[in-house]
C-alpha positions in Angstrom: 0.0 0.0 0.0 2.7 2.5 1.0 4.7 2.0 -2.2 1.6 2.7 -4.4 0.9 6.0 -2.5 4.6 6.9 -2.7 4.6 6.2 -6.5 1.5 8.3 -7.0 3.0 11.2 -5.0 6.3 11.0 -7.0 4.5 10.9 -10.3 2.4 13.9 -9.4 5.4 15.8 -8.1 7.4 15.2 -11.3 4.5 15.9 -13.6 3.9 19.3 -11.8 7.6 20.2 -11.9 8.1 19.2 -15.6 9.6 22.0 -17.7 9.9 21.9 -21.5 13.0 23.2 -23.1 12.8 24.6 -26.6 14.8 22.5 -29.0 15.1 24.9 -31.9 16.1 22.1 -34.3 19.1 21.1 -32.2 18.2 17.4 -32.1 17.6 17.3 -35.8 21.0 18.9 -36.6 22.8 16.5 -34.2 21.2 13.5 -35.7 22.1 14.6 -39.2 25.7 14.9 -38.3 26.0 11.5 -36.8 28.0 9.1 -38.9 26.2 6.2 -40.6 26.9 2.8 -38.9 27.6 -0.2 -41.0 25.3 -3.3 -40.7 27.3 -5.8 -38.7 24.5 -8.3 -38.1 26.4 -10.9 -40.1 28.8 -11.3 -37.2 26.0 -12.8 -35.1 25.1 -15.3 -37.8 28.8 -16.4 -38.3 29.3 -17.0 -34.6 25.9 -18.8 -34.4 26.9 -21.1 -37.3 30.4 -21.8 -35.8 28.8 -22.6 -32.4 26.2 -24.9 -33.9 28.8 -26.7 -36.0 31.1 -27.2 -33.0 28.1 -28.4 -30.9 27.0 -30.9 -33.6 30.5 -32.2 -34.0 31.0 -32.7 -30.3 27.6 -34.4 -30.0 28.3 -36.8 -32.9 31.9 -37.5 -31.7 30.9 -38.1 -28.1 28.1 -40.5 -29.0 25.5 -38.2 -27.4 23.0 -38.6 -30.3 23.3 -42.4 -30.3 22.7 -42.5 -26.5 19.8 -40.1 -26.8 18.1 -42.2 -29.5 18.6 -45.4 -27.4 17.1 -43.6 -24.4 14.1 -42.3 -26.4 13.3 -45.8 -27.8 12.8 -47.0 -24.2 10.3 -44.3 -23.3 6.6 -45.4 -23.5 4.8 -43.8 -26.5 2.1 -42.2 -24.3 4.7 -40.1 -22.6 6.2 -39.0 -25.9 2.9 -38.1 -27.4 1.9 -36.1 -24.3 5.2 -34.3 -24.4 4.8 -33.4 -28.1 1.3 -32.1 -27.6 2.3 -30.0 -24.6 4.9 -28.0 -26.6 2.3 -25.8 -28.4 0.6 -25.0 -25.1 3.8 -24.1 -23.3 5.0 -22.1 -26.3 1.7 -20.2 -26.6 1.8 -19.4 -22.8 5.4 -18.2 -23.1 4.6 -16.0 -26.1 1.6 -14.6 -24.3 3.6 -13.6 -21.2 6.4 -12.2 -23.3 4.0 -10.0 -25.3 2.1 -8.8 -22.2 5.3 -8.1 -20.1 3.2 -8.0 -17.0 4.5 -11.1 -15.3 6.5 -11.5 -12.1 8.9 -14.2 -11.2 8.5 -13.7 -7.5 
């Protein structure tokens, strides 16, 4: 309760004390003088590709995929089907919470 009242009082104080400063085109002139930045998104894709390649090679070399397939073959089919059908539900819930951004962890 106390934090809500404090928040309201702070918002009211800052909205009452707000002063507008005339820009007179300063922001526009500064933004026109800024140098253009090069598109460096390719770096992310290169590192992602290198990381995925290393991970796949380590997984194949260590026998992880063979052990995983042997483990999956011993799981009852009902559990696998249930797990597969739960993915859209969990994904939809995660997408909903990310879009709303009104969730709390604690």
